[in-house]
Biopython code that builds the backbone (N, CA, C, O; Angstrom):
import numpy as np
from Bio.PDB.StructureBuilder import StructureBuilder

atoms = [
    (1, "UNK", "N", (0.843, -1.151, -0.140)),
    (1, "UNK", "CA", (0.073, 0.081, 0.131)),
    (1, "UNK", "C", (0.800, 1.328, 0.066)),
    (1, "UNK", "O", (2.017, 1.207, 0.210)),
    (2, "UNK", "N", (0.400, 2.383, -0.099)),
    (2, "UNK", "CA", (0.972, 3.518, -0.299)),
    (2, "UNK", "C", (1.577, 3.829, 0.963)),
    (2, "UNK", "O", (2.623, 4.478, 0.952)),
    (3, "UNK", "N", (0.947, 3.368, 2.320)),
    (3, "UNK", "CA", (1.482, 3.752, 3.671)),
    (3, "UNK", "C", (2.646, 3.026, 3.804)),
    (3, "UNK", "O", (3.586, 3.588, 4.368)),
    (4, "UNK", "N", (2.811, 1.685, 3.330)),
    (4, "UNK", "CA", (3.904, 0.779, 3.401)),
    (4, "UNK", "C", (4.922, 1.482, 2.622)),
    (4, "UNK", "O", (6.085, 1.454, 3.024)),
    (5, "UNK", "N", (4.589, 2.158, 1.470)),
    (5, "UNK", "CA", (5.846, 2.449, 0.645)),
    (5, "UNK", "C", (6.109, 3.592, 1.310)),
    (5, "UNK", "O", (7.331, 3.689, 1.427)),
    (6, "UNK", "N", (5.556, 4.488, 1.794)),
    (6, "UNK", "CA", (6.135, 5.526, 2.372)),
    (6, "UNK", "C", (6.788, 5.536, 3.808)),
    (6, "UNK", "O", (7.495, 6.421, 4.289)),
    (7, "UNK", "N", (6.334, 4.190, 4.457)),
    (7, "UNK", "CA", (7.113, 3.973, 5.808)),
    (7, "UNK", "C", (8.687, 3.336, 5.359)),
    (7, "UNK", "O", (9.771, 3.534, 5.906)),
    (8, "UNK", "N", (8.425, 2.682, 4.410)),
    (8, "UNK", "CA", (10.049, 1.777, 4.031)),
    (8, "UNK", "C", (10.716, 3.092, 3.499)),
    (8, "UNK", "O", (11.851, 3.289, 3.932)),
    (9, "UNK", "N", (10.332, 3.796, 2.849)),
    (9, "UNK", "CA", (11.198, 5.070, 2.261)),
    (9, "UNK", "C", (11.813, 6.026, 3.452)),
    (9, "UNK", "O", (12.895, 6.609, 3.390)),
    (10, "UNK", "N", (10.823, 6.060, 4.626)),
    (10, "UNK", "CA", (11.077, 6.802, 5.826)),
    (10, "UNK", "C", (12.511, 5.631, 6.534)),
    (10, "UNK", "O", (13.633, 5.884, 6.972)),
    (11, "UNK", "N", (11.999, 4.776, 6.407)),
    (11, "UNK", "CA", (13.329, 3.778, 7.088)),
    (11, "UNK", "C", (14.493, 3.858, 6.270)),
    (11, "UNK", "O", (15.505, 3.441, 6.833)),
    (12, "UNK", "N", (14.646, 4.276, 5.092)),
    (12, "UNK", "CA", (15.809, 4.186, 4.383)),
    (12, "UNK", "C", (15.643, 3.020, 3.598)),
    (12, "UNK", "O", (16.619, 2.952, 2.851)),
    (13, "UNK", "N", (14.873, 2.072, 3.411)),
    (13, "UNK", "CA", (14.777, 0.940, 2.488)),
    (13, "UNK", "C", (14.098, 1.369, 1.374)),
    (13, "UNK", "O", (12.880, 1.262, 1.229)),
    (14, "UNK", "N", (15.021, 1.953, 0.419)),
    (14, "UNK", "CA", (14.502, 2.485, -0.795)),
    (14, "UNK", "C", (13.986, 1.187, -1.790)),
    (14, "UNK", "O", (13.043, 1.377, -2.558)),
    (15, "UNK", "N", (14.584, 0.017, -1.732)),
    (15, "UNK", "CA", (14.344, -1.155, -2.530)),
    (15, "UNK", "C", (12.601, -1.557, -2.157)),
    (15, "UNK", "O", (11.659, -1.711, -2.935)),
    (16, "UNK", "N", (12.656, -1.640, -0.697)),
    (16, "UNK", "CA", (11.021, -2.056, -0.179)),
    (16, "UNK", "C", (10.194, -1.114, -0.808)),
    (16, "UNK", "O", (9.322, -1.546, -1.562)),
    (17, "UNK", "N", (10.324, 0.266, -0.611)),
    (17, "UNK", "CA", (9.557, 1.119, -0.980)),
    (17, "UNK", "C", (9.173, 1.092, -2.608)),
    (17, "UNK", "O", (8.043, 1.299, -3.052)),
    (18, "UNK", "N", (10.328, 0.801, -3.375)),
    (18, "UNK", "CA", (9.841, 0.396, -4.701)),
    (18, "UNK", "C", (8.993, -0.677, -4.908)),
    (18, "UNK", "O", (8.117, -0.582, -5.768)),
    (19, "UNK", "N", (9.116, -1.659, -4.267)),
    (19, "UNK", "CA", (8.512, -3.124, -4.443)),
    (19, "UNK", "C", (7.110, -2.755, -3.832)),
    (19, "UNK", "O", (6.205, -3.535, -4.126)),
    (20, "UNK", "N", (6.782, -1.658, -3.006)),
    (20, "UNK", "CA", (5.547, -1.563, -2.867)),
    (20, "UNK", "C", (4.577, -0.755, -3.748)),
    (20, "UNK", "O", (3.378, -0.994, -3.892)),
    (21, "UNK", "N", (5.329, 0.304, -4.351)),
    (21, "UNK", "CA", (4.884, 0.999, -5.283)),
    (21, "UNK", "C", (4.606, 0.392, -6.395)),
    (21, "UNK", "O", (3.614, 0.750, -7.032)),
    (22, "UNK", "N", (5.422, -0.645, -6.850)),
    (22, "UNK", "CA", (5.419, -1.420, -8.041)),
    (22, "UNK", "C", (3.695, -2.382, -7.929)),
    (22, "UNK", "O", (2.844, -2.310, -8.816)),
    (23, "UNK", "N", (3.587, -2.969, -7.015)),
    (23, "UNK", "CA", (2.478, -3.431, -6.296)),
    (23, "UNK", "C", (1.141, -2.780, -6.388)),
    (23, "UNK", "O", (0.031, -3.294, -6.520)),
    (24, "UNK", "N", (1.508, -1.503, -6.286)),
    (24, "UNK", "CA", (0.544, -0.649, -6.037)),
    (24, "UNK", "C", (-0.149, -0.174, -7.373)),
    (24, "UNK", "O", (-1.366, -0.020, -7.475)),
    (25, "UNK", "N", (0.723, 0.031, -8.339)),
    (25, "UNK", "CA", (0.581, -0.110, -9.629)),
    (25, "UNK", "C", (-0.076, -0.744, -10.670)),
    (25, "UNK", "O", (-0.734, -0.347, -11.632)),
    (26, "UNK", "N", (0.365, -2.153, -10.115)),
    (26, "UNK", "CA", (-0.258, -3.447, -10.840)),
    (26, "UNK", "C", (-1.800, -3.558, -10.274)),
    (26, "UNK", "O", (-2.750, -3.954, -10.949)),
    (27, "UNK", "N", (-1.853, -3.199, -9.121)),
    (27, "UNK", "CA", (-3.217, -3.572, -8.477)),
    (27, "UNK", "C", (-4.052, -1.978, -9.024)),
    (27, "UNK", "O", (-5.267, -2.065, -9.203)),
    (28, "UNK", "N", (-3.666, -1.184, -9.164)),
    (28, "UNK", "CA", (-4.428, -0.223, -9.715)),
    (28, "UNK", "C", (-4.751, -0.203, -11.152)),
    (28, "UNK", "O", (-5.671, 0.431, -11.669)),
    (29, "UNK", "N", (-3.863, -0.996, -11.765)),
    (29, "UNK", "CA", (-4.211, -1.284, -13.400)),
    (29, "UNK", "C", (-4.963, -2.402, -13.458)),
    (29, "UNK", "O", (-5.829, -2.486, -14.329)),
    (30, "UNK", "N", (-4.813, -3.145, -12.800)),
    (30, "UNK", "CA", (-5.965, -4.479, -12.967)),
    (30, "UNK", "C", (-7.436, -4.154, -12.664)),
    (30, "UNK", "O", (-8.371, -4.625, -13.312)),
    (31, "UNK", "N", (-7.563, -3.328, -11.646)),
    (31, "UNK", "CA", (-8.691, -2.699, -11.110)),
    (31, "UNK", "C", (-9.429, -1.960, -12.393)),
    (31, "UNK", "O", (-10.604, -2.188, -12.681)),
    (32, "UNK", "N", (-8.749, -1.223, -12.981)),
    (32, "UNK", "CA", (-9.254, -0.196, -13.891)),
    (32, "UNK", "C", (-9.608, -1.264, -15.325)),
    (32, "UNK", "O", (-10.474, -1.014, -16.164)),
    (33, "UNK", "N", (-8.921, -2.177, -15.327)),
    (33, "UNK", "CA", (-9.241, -3.296, -16.472)),
    (33, "UNK", "C", (-10.368, -4.100, -16.368)),
    (33, "UNK", "O", (-11.109, -4.342, -17.321)),
    (34, "UNK", "N", (-10.555, -4.625, -14.963)),
    (34, "UNK", "CA", (-11.728, -5.194, -14.467)),
    (34, "UNK", "C", (-12.937, -4.244, -14.821)),
    (34, "UNK", "O", (-13.877, -4.711, -15.463)),
    (35, "UNK", "N", (-12.940, -2.918, -14.419)),
    (35, "UNK", "CA", (-14.169, -2.259, -14.380)),
    (35, "UNK", "C", (-14.504, -1.667, -16.035)),
    (35, "UNK", "O", (-15.578, -1.141, -16.323)),
    (36, "UNK", "N", (-13.487, -1.847, -16.924)),
    (36, "UNK", "CA", (-13.826, -1.448, -18.129)),
    (36, "UNK", "C", (-14.419, -3.025, -18.672)),
    (36, "UNK", "O", (-15.396, -3.145, -19.411)),
    (37, "UNK", "N", (-13.674, -4.076, -18.181)),
    (37, "UNK", "CA", (-14.543, -5.234, -18.676)),
    (37, "UNK", "C", (-15.963, -5.365, -18.089)),
    (37, "UNK", "O", (-16.886, -5.473, -18.897)),
    (38, "UNK", "N", (-16.191, -5.368, -16.997)),
    (38, "UNK", "CA", (-17.502, -5.437, -16.538)),
    (38, "UNK", "C", (-18.413, -4.391, -17.237)),
    (38, "UNK", "O", (-19.581, -4.707, -17.463)),
    (39, "UNK", "N", (-18.008, -3.319, -17.548)),
    (39, "UNK", "CA", (-18.995, -2.198, -18.140)),
    (39, "UNK", "C", (-19.255, -2.713, -19.689)),
    (39, "UNK", "O", (-20.229, -2.508, -20.414)),
    (40, "UNK", "N", (-18.344, -3.270, -19.879)),
    (40, "UNK", "CA", (-18.371, -3.875, -21.546)),
    (40, "UNK", "C", (-19.520, -5.236, -21.438)),
    (40, "UNK", "O", (-20.289, -5.493, -22.365)),
    (41, "UNK", "N", (-19.481, -5.921, -20.324)),
    (41, "UNK", "CA", (-20.167, -7.340, -20.513)),
    (41, "UNK", "C", (-21.888, -6.531, -19.916)),
    (41, "UNK", "O", (-22.956, -6.854, -20.438)),
    (42, "UNK", "N", (-21.793, -5.617, -18.911)),
    (42, "UNK", "CA", (-23.143, -5.065, -18.853)),
    (42, "UNK", "C", (-23.757, -4.316, -20.097)),
    (42, "UNK", "O", (-24.963, -4.252, -20.335)),
    (43, "UNK", "N", (-22.866, -3.821, -20.769)),
    (43, "UNK", "CA", (-23.657, -3.183, -22.074)),
    (43, "UNK", "C", (-23.747, -4.509, -23.263)),
    (43, "UNK", "O", (-24.660, -4.422, -24.084)),
    (44, "UNK", "N", (-23.100, -5.340, -23.321)),
    (44, "UNK", "CA", (-23.651, -6.523, -24.136)),
    (44, "UNK", "C", (-24.877, -7.201, -23.689)),
    (44, "UNK", "O", (-25.862, -7.380, -24.405)),
    (45, "UNK", "N", (-24.761, -7.561, -22.481)),
    (45, "UNK", "CA", (-26.070, -7.977, -21.560)),
    (45, "UNK", "C", (-27.327, -7.010, -22.085)),
    (45, "UNK", "O", (-28.292, -7.497, -22.674)),
    (46, "UNK", "N", (-27.211, -5.685, -21.824)),
    (46, "UNK", "CA", (-28.249, -4.695, -22.398)),
    (46, "UNK", "C", (-28.681, -5.307, -23.763)),
    (46, "UNK", "O", (-29.705, -5.987, -23.820)),
    (47, "UNK", "N", (-28.034, -5.110, -24.689)),
    (47, "UNK", "CA", (-27.831, -5.456, -26.160)),
    (47, "UNK", "C", (-29.147, -6.492, -26.144)),
    (47, "UNK", "O", (-30.318, -6.257, -26.440)),
    (48, "UNK", "N", (-28.377, -7.981, -25.593)),
    (48, "UNK", "CA", (-28.959, -8.740, -25.714)),
    (48, "UNK", "C", (-30.432, -9.037, -25.131)),
    (48, "UNK", "O", (-31.166, -9.816, -25.738)),
    (49, "UNK", "N", (-30.836, -8.432, -23.997)),
    (49, "UNK", "CA", (-31.890, -8.504, -23.376)),
    (49, "UNK", "C", (-32.866, -7.332, -24.173)),
    (49, "UNK", "O", (-34.055, -7.370, -23.857)),
    (50, "UNK", "N", (-32.522, -6.452, -25.027)),
    (50, "UNK", "CA", (-33.279, -5.664, -25.990)),
    (50, "UNK", "C", (-33.511, -6.460, -27.116)),
    (50, "UNK", "O", (-34.627, -6.479, -27.635)),
    (51, "UNK", "N", (-32.694, -7.038, -27.496)),
    (51, "UNK", "CA", (-32.909, -8.223, -28.562)),
    (51, "UNK", "C", (-34.211, -9.156, -28.470)),
    (51, "UNK", "O", (-35.117, -9.243, -29.299)),
    (52, "UNK", "N", (-34.057, -9.903, -27.115)),
    (52, "UNK", "CA", (-35.072, -10.577, -27.031)),
    (52, "UNK", "C", (-36.229, -9.904, -26.580)),
    (52, "UNK", "O", (-37.225, -10.579, -26.843)),
    (53, "UNK", "N", (-36.475, -8.936, -26.055)),
    (53, "UNK", "CA", (-37.602, -7.898, -25.931)),
    (53, "UNK", "C", (-38.200, -7.758, -27.269)),
    (53, "UNK", "O", (-39.414, -7.897, -27.416)),
    (54, "UNK", "N", (-37.451, -7.501, -28.210)),
    (54, "UNK", "CA", (-38.135, -6.993, -29.380)),
    (54, "UNK", "C", (-38.382, -7.995, -30.384)),
    (54, "UNK", "O", (-38.796, -7.765, -31.521)),
    (55, "UNK", "N", (-37.998, -9.541, -29.716)),
    (55, "UNK", "CA", (-38.172, -10.556, -30.683)),
    (55, "UNK", "C", (-39.819, -11.224, -30.180)),
    (55, "UNK", "O", (-40.447, -12.045, -30.849)),
    (56, "UNK", "N", (-40.240, -10.676, -28.960)),
    (56, "UNK", "CA", (-41.690, -11.066, -28.494)),
    (56, "UNK", "C", (-42.465, -10.459, -28.778)),
    (56, "UNK", "O", (-43.617, -10.727, -28.435)),
]
sb = StructureBuilder()
sb.init_structure("model")
sb.init_model(0)
sb.init_chain("A")
sb.init_seg("    ")
for serial, (resi, resn, name, xyz) in enumerate(atoms, 1):
    if name == "N":
        sb.init_residue(resn, " ", resi, " ")
    sb.init_atom(name, np.array(xyz, "f"), 0.0, 1.0, " ", f" {name:<3s}", serial, name[0])
structure = sb.get_structure()
């Protein structure tokens, strides 16, 4: 987490701080990709629901 990175940096452990920042960046990127995918899935499900409604 950000707090762990700051704490490591204050203790003078630069490598640990960099590792924490790298993990934080990966988690943030993964989260945004998941949100994007879920939005797309929601959009596709809406299109399918509309198509089924017009068939009836």
